[in-house]
C-alpha positions in Angstrom: 20.0 -76.0 49.4 22.4 -74.6 46.8 20.1 -76.1 44.1 17.1 -74.3 45.6 19.0 -71.0 45.7 20.0 -71.4 42.1 16.4 -72.2 41.1 15.1 -69.2 43.0 17.8 -67.0 41.4 16.8 -68.1 37.9 13.1 -67.7 38.7 13.8 -64.1 39.8 15.8 -63.5 36.7 13.1 -64.8 34.5 10.5 -62.8 36.4 12.6 -59.7 36.1 13.1 -60.4 32.4 9.3 -60.9 32.0 8.6 -57.5 33.5 11.3 -55.8 31.5 9.9 -57.3 28.3 6.5 -56.0 29.2 8.0 -52.6 29.8 9.9 -52.6 26.5 6.8 -53.8 24.6 4.7 -51.1 26.1 7.3 -48.5 25.4 7.7 -49.6 21.8 4.0 -49.8 21.4 3.7 -46.2 22.7 6.5 -45.1 20.4 4.8 -46.9 17.5 1.5 -45.2 18.3 3.3 -41.9 18.5 5.0 -42.6 15.2 1.8 -43.6 13.6 0.1 -40.6 14.9 2.9 -38.4 13.5 2.6 -40.1 10.1 -1.2 -39.8 10.1 -0.9 -36.2 11.1 1.5 -35.4 8.3 -0.6 -37.3 5.8 -3.6 -35.2 6.9 -1.5 -32.1 6.3 -0.8 -33.4 2.8 -4.4 -34.1 2.2 -5.3 -30.6 3.4 -2.7 -29.2 1.0 -4.4 -31.0 -1.9 -7.9 -29.8 -0.7 -6.7 -26.2 -0.5 -5.5 -26.4 -4.1 -9.2 -27.4 -4.9 -8.2 -29.2 -8.1 -10.5 -31.1 -10.4 -10.5 -34.0 -12.8 -7.2 -35.3 -14.2 -5.1 -32.7 -12.4 -6.3 -34.0 -9.0 -5.5 -37.5 -10.1 -2.0 -36.5 -11.2 -1.4 -34.9 -7.8 -2.6 -37.9 -5.9 -0.3 -40.1 -8.0 2.6 -37.8 -7.4 1.9 -37.9 -3.6 1.9 -41.7 -3.5 5.0 -41.9 -5.7 7.0 -39.5 -3.6 6.1 -41.2 -0.3 7.1 -44.6 -1.6 10.4 -43.3 -3.0 11.1 -41.6 0.4 10.4 -44.9 2.3 7.5 -43.3 4.0 9.6 -40.7 5.9 7.5 -37.6 6.1 9.8 -35.0 7.7 9.3 -31.3 7.2 11.8 -30.9 4.4 10.1 -33.7 2.5 6.7 -32.1 3.0 7.9 -28.7 1.9 9.6 -30.2 -1.2 6.4 -32.1 -2.1 4.3 -29.0 -1.7 6.5 -27.2 -4.2 6.2 -30.0 -6.6 2.4 -29.9 -6.4 2.4 -26.2 -7.1 4.8 -26.8 -10.1 2.4 -29.4 -11.4 -0.4 -26.8 -11.2 1.6 -24.2 -13.0 2.7 -26.7 -15.7 -0.9 -27.7 -16.2 -2.0 -24.1 -16.5 0.8 -23.3 -19.0 0.1 -26.3 -21.1 -3.7 -26.1 -21.1 -5.3 -25.3 -24.3 -8.3 -24.0 -22.4 -9.0 -20.9 -20.3 -7.8 -21.5 -16.7 -7.9 -19.7 -13.5 -4.8 -18.9 -11.4 -4.9 -22.4 -9.8 -4.9 -24.1 -13.2 -8.5 -25.1 -13.2 -10.6 -24.8 -16.3 -13.1 -21.9 -16.4 -16.6 -22.4 -17.8 -18.7 -19.7 -19.6 -22.4 -19.6 -18.5 -24.9 -17.9 -20.8 -28.6 -17.5 -19.9 -30.6 -17.2 -23.1 -34.2 -16.6 -23.9 -34.1 -16.2 -27.6 -31.8 -17.6 -30.2 -30.8 -14.6 -32.4 -27.9 -13.8 -34.6 -25.7 -12.3 -31.9 -25.8 -15.5 -29.8 -24.2 -17.7 -32.5 -21.6 -14.9 -33.3 -20.9 -14.7 -29.6 -20.1 -18.4 -29.3 -17.7 -18.2 -32.3 -15.9 -15.2 -30.9 -15.8 -16.6 -27.3 -14.1 -19.7 -28.6 -11.7 -17.7 -30.8 -10.6 -15.3 -28.1 -10.9 -17.1 -24.8 -11.0 -20.9 -25.6 -13.1 -22.1 -22.6 -13.5 -25.8 -22.2 -17.2 -25.5 -21.9 -19.8 -22.9 -22.9 -23.0 -23.7 -20.9 -26.3 -22.3 -22.0 -29.1 -22.1 -19.6 -32.0 -22.0 -22.0 -35.6 -20.7 -21.5 -36.8 -23.1 -24.2 -35.9 -26.8 -23.7 -36.2 -27.4 -27.5 -33.6 -24.6 -28.2 -30.9 -26.8 -26.7 -30.6 -28.9 -29.9 -29.9 -25.7 -31.9 -27.5 -24.3 -29.3 -25.4 -27.4 -29.1 -25.0 -27.2 -32.9 -23.1 -23.9 -32.6 -19.8 -25.6 -31.3 -18.6 -28.9 -30.0 -17.9 -27.4 -26.5 -21.4 -26.0 -26.1 -23.6 -27.6 -23.4 -27.2 -26.8 -22.7 -29.4 -27.1 -19.6 -33.1 -26.2 -19.4 -33.4 -23.3 -17.1 -36.2 -24.9 -15.1 -33.9 -27.6 -14.0 -31.6 -25.2 -12.2 -33.5 -23.8 -9.2 -35.1 -26.4 -7.0 -37.8 -24.2 -5.5 -38.6 -21.4 -7.9 -40.0 -21.1 -11.5 -41.1 -18.2 -13.7 -44.7 -19.4 -13.0 -44.1 -18.9 -9.3 -42.8 -15.4 -10.1 -46.1 -14.5 -11.9 -48.2 -16.0 -9.0 -46.3 -13.8 -6.5 -46.9 -10.6 -8.6 -50.6 -11.4 -9.0 -50.9 -12.1 -5.2 -49.2 -8.8 -4.4 -51.4 -6.8 -6.7 -54.6 -8.5 -5.3 -53.4 -7.9 -1.7 -52.3 -4.3 -2.1 -54.6 -3.1 -4.9 -51.5 -1.6 -6.5 -51.5 -2.5 -10.2 -48.4 -0.6 -11.2 -46.5 -3.9 -11.5 -48.8 -4.8 -14.4 -48.4 -1.6 -16.3 -45.6 -0.9 -18.8 -42.4 0.5 -17.4 -42.8 4.4 -17.5 -39.3 5.0 -19.0 -39.3 2.1 -21.5 -42.9 1.4 -22.4 -42.2 0.2 -25.9 -39.9 -2.8 -25.2 -39.5 -3.5 -21.5 -43.1 -3.8 -20.5 -44.4 -4.3 -17.0 -42.7 -5.7 -13.9 -44.6 -8.9 -14.5 -43.5 -9.0 -18.2 -39.9 -9.0 -17.0 -40.2 -12.3 -15.2 -37.8 -13.9 -17.7 -35.2 -11.2 -17.0 -35.4 -11.7 -13.3 -35.3 -15.4 -13.6 -32.2 -15.1 -15.9 -30.3 -13.4 -13.1 -31.4 -15.9 -10.5 -30.2 -18.9 -12.5 -26.9 -17.1 -13.1 -26.4 -17.2 -9.3 -28.2 -20.5 -8.7 -25.8 -22.3 -11.1 -23.1 -21.8 -8.4 -25.0 -23.7 -5.8 -26.9 -26.3 -7.8 -24.6 -27.2 -10.8 -22.1 -29.5 -9.0 -19.8 -29.9 -11.9 -19.5 -26.2 -12.7 -16.0 -24.7 -12.5 -15.2 -22.9 -9.3 -14.7 -19.7 -11.2 -17.1 -19.3 -14.1 -17.8 -16.4 -16.4 -21.4 -15.1 -16.6 -21.7 -13.7 -20.0 -24.8 -11.9 -21.4 -26.2 -13.6 -24.5 -26.3 -10.3 -26.5 -22.7 -9.2 -26.3 -19.9 -10.2 -28.6 -16.2 -10.2 -27.6 -13.8 -8.4 -30.0 -10.4 -8.2 -28.4 -7.8 -10.7 -27.0 -6.7 -7.8 -24.7 -9.6 -8.6 -22.5 -8.5 -10.9 -19.6 -10.3 -12.4 -16.6 -7.3 -12.9 -14.3 -4.1 -11.0 -13.5 -0.6 -12.5 -13.5 -0.5 -12.3 -9.7 -3.7 -14.5 -9.3 -6.5 -11.9 -8.9 -9.9 -11.9 -10.6 -10.3 -8.9 -12.9 -13.5 -7.1 -12.2 -14.7 -4.8 -15.0 -17.0 -1.9 -14.3 -19.2 0.4 -16.5 -20.1 4.0 -16.1 -23.7 4.9 -15.6 -24.8 7.3 -18.4 -27.0 10.3 -18.3 -29.6 10.1 -15.6 -29.7 6.3 -15.6 -28.7 5.6 -12.0 -30.1 2.3 -10.7 -31.3 3.4 -7.3 -33.6 0.4 -7.3 -30.6 -1.9 -7.2 -29.4 -0.1 -4.0 -32.7 -0.3 -2.3 -33.1 -4.0 -3.0 -29.6 -4.8 -1.8 -30.4 -3.0 1.5 -33.7 -4.9 1.7 -32.1 -8.3 1.0 -28.9 -8.1 3.1 -29.2 -5.1 5.4 -26.0 -3.7 3.8 -25.3 -0.5 1.9 -24.2 -1.2 -1.7 -20.6 -0.3 -2.4 -19.9 0.7 -6.0 -16.4 0.7 -7.6 -14.3 3.4 -6.0 -15.9 2.5 -2.7 -18.7 5.0 -3.3 -21.8 3.9 -1.3 -24.4 5.6 -3.6 -24.0 6.9 -7.1 -24.6 10.6 -7.1 -23.8 11.8 -10.5 -23.7 10.8 -14.2 -20.5 8.9 -14.9 -20.5 6.9 -11.6 -19.0 3.4 -12.0 -21.2 0.4 -11.6 -20.6 -3.4 -11.4 -23.1 -3.9 -14.2 -20.7 -4.6 -17.2 -22.6 -7.3 -19.0 -20.1 -10.0 -17.9 -18.5 -11.0 -14.7 -16.4 -13.8 -13.2 -18.4 -15.5 -10.4 -16.8 -17.7 -7.8 -19.0 -20.5 -6.6 -18.0 -20.3 -2.9 -18.5 -16.5 -2.8 -21.9 -16.7 -4.6 -23.0 -19.3 -1.9 -21.9 -16.8 0.8 -24.0 -14.1 -0.8 -27.1 -16.4 -1.1 -26.6 -17.6 2.5 -26.4 -13.9 3.5 -29.9 -13.3 2.0 -31.4 -16.4 3.6 -30.0 -15.5 7.0 -31.0 -11.8 6.9 -34.4 -12.5 5.6 -34.8 -15.5 8.0 -35.9 -18.0 5.5 -34.9 -21.6 4.9 -32.2 -22.6 2.5 -32.9 -22.2 -1.2 -35.8 -19.8 -0.7 -33.6 -16.8 -1.7 -35.3 -16.3 -5.1 -38.7 -15.6 -3.6 -37.1 -13.0 -1.2 -35.5 -11.2 -4.2 -39.0 -11.0 -5.9 -40.7 -9.9 -2.6 -38.2 -7.0 -2.1 -38.1 -6.0 -5.8 -41.9 -5.7 -5.9 -41.8 -3.0 -3.3 -39.4 -0.7 -5.2 -41.0 2.0 -7.3 -39.8 5.3 -8.5 -37.2 6.7 -10.9 -35.6 3.3 -11.7 -37.8 0.3 -11.2 -35.7 -2.6 -12.5 -35.4 -3.6 -8.8 -32.5 -6.1 -8.9 -29.2 -6.7 -10.6 -27.1 -9.8 -10.0 -23.9 -8.1 -11.2 -24.4 -5.1 -8.9 -25.4 -7.2 -5.8 -22.8 -9.9 -6.2 -20.2 -7.3 -7.2 -20.8 -5.2 -4.1 -20.9 -8.2 -1.7 -17.8 -9.9 -3.1 -15.9 -6.6 -3.1 -16.8 -5.9 0.5 -16.1 -9.4 1.7 -13.0 -10.4 -0.4 -11.3 -7.2 -1.8 -8.0 -9.0 -1.9 -9.2 -11.4 -4.5 -10.0 -8.7 -7.2 -8.4 -6.2 -9.5 -10.9 -3.6 -10.5 -10.7 -2.1 -14.0 -12.0 1.4 -13.6 -12.9 4.0 -16.2 -15.1 2.4 -18.9 -15.7 4.1 -22.2 -18.6 3.5 -24.6 -19.5 4.5 -28.1 -23.1 4.2 -29.2 -23.9 3.4 -32.8 -27.5 3.5 -34.2 -28.0 0.8 -36.8 -28.1 2.0 -40.4 -29.3 -1.3 -42.0 -32.9 -2.2 -41.1 -32.4 -5.7 -42.6 -30.2 -6.5 -39.6 -32.9 -5.7 -37.2 -35.8 -8.0 -38.2 -37.5 -9.6 -35.2 -35.7 -12.7 -34.0 -32.6 -11.9 -36.1 -30.8 -9.1 -34.3 -27.6 -9.3 -36.3 -24.8 -6.9 -35.8 -23.8 -5.3 -39.1 -20.3 -6.2 -40.3 -19.5 -2.4 -40.6 -20.2 -1.9 -36.8 -18.1 -5.0 -35.8 -15.2 -3.8 -37.9 -15.5 -0.2 -36.6 -15.6 -1.3 -33.0 -12.7 -3.7 -33.5 -10.5 -0.9 -34.9 -11.6 1.4 -32.1 -10.2 -1.1 -29.6 -13.5 -2.0 -27.9 -13.3 -5.2 -25.7 -16.8 -6.2 -26.8 -19.9 -4.9 -28.5 -23.3 -4.8 -26.8 -26.6 -5.4 -28.5 -28.8 -5.1 -25.5 -32.0 -7.0 -26.2 -32.4 -9.4 -23.3 -34.4 -7.5 -20.7 -37.9 -7.9 -22.2 -39.8 -11.1 -22.8 -40.1 -10.4 -26.6 -37.3 -9.7 -29.1 -36.8 -5.9 -29.5 -34.2 -5.9 -32.2 -35.6 -2.9 -34.1 -35.4 -0.4 -31.2 -32.0 -0.8 -29.7 -28.6 0.8 -30.3 -25.3 -1.1 -30.5 -22.5 0.1 -28.3 -18.9 -0.9 -27.9 -17.2 -1.0 -24.5 -13.6 -0.4 -23.7 -12.3 -0.8 -20.1 -9.5 1.4 -18.9 -7.4 0.4 -15.9 -7.5 3.7 -13.9 -6.8 3.9 -10.1 -9.8 3.7 -7.8 -9.2 7.4 -7.0 -10.1 8.5 -10.5 -13.7 9.3 -9.4 -12.3 12.1 -7.3 -10.1 13.5 -10.1 -12.0 16.3 -11.9 -9.7 16.4 -14.9 -10.2 12.7 -15.6 -13.9 13.0 -15.1 -14.1 15.9 -17.5 -12.1 14.0 -20.1 -14.2 10.8 -19.8 -17.5 12.7 -19.9 -16.3 14.7 -23.0 -15.1 11.6 -24.8 
């Protein structure tokens, strides 16, 4: 009997131990799952931090290597103090990369590309490449060329020059499609004004249809953001007929904002057509620098300043806005621009401006990202040496370059890109200098009088 009692006792002990073991195992498994969940959650947080930094190339690889190294050295313990310390090291790596980079970088240390749409290869184009490299040092200057054969010539300008045929940019639109849309509109409406020379610039701008190349140029400036996957997040759109002159010109502030340059409208040149098309494409009222809805007097600031930093993510927001407002499928935004522009007639018939439209949209949606340089000043110079103005040459005389450099102009403009033929003989040069006045300057009569007089 005693033996049986002992056996029962041991059996109960074993049974109790078995259940206790199961309980301990389940508890430890639960704790392990909780621990693993916590680790995974923190690793996800780290990954999100890396994604937010939006790095590219070797900098991203360096940060991933740093991440792995730090976790190993800390035996996988990912407490808050470790995460905060690691985050600081990642930022330090960004700053060090930016400081040590020989190329133009944005506030996050990423390289910044220049994008130049070009229809003709003239003297100012090559000079522009030389001066861009000398003053800004971008890693890449990317030409979007009208003529595929021109790419060989353009690549020869500098080792950092890349070239893409413009017809490879937009997936659903070509200059030929532009011409077809104009012809169809004229046939349907009987209105042939789109086929007649521009009333204000009959000698060199031509008709609306003649400006297909100019419209297409603006569309590929925007389309590059959506369709060129390896393009830098922030890229400088630079007109092919302007030449930089001063290292004082910057694209980013020390506190991480994008510098947005403006230009005053001169005389009676007020681009009402830009405002009308912006309304027709987005339903919005265009906001000019100084938060003025519509330019009402000579001297009004505009976003059209011949160059601008575009941000890929914001450009995509703008294009999506057009597609949603116009109720069309993705990537059909170019046709909507042409449809709206064709309906605009009157004092100013250019109909669309990528700088003004993107400038207004980005300023309204993301004002915290920009520092606006208000109060531009321009000096016009009529060429005195006809030899510099032969068709296809369009060279800027050395005397003009030297004079504008002494004057302190940020760049010189040789505006020849709006027509579909070179117009070198008919244009003036002008140098542009950008002040940094407060937004309220538009309401200051003394400043206005001074700027208008000068």
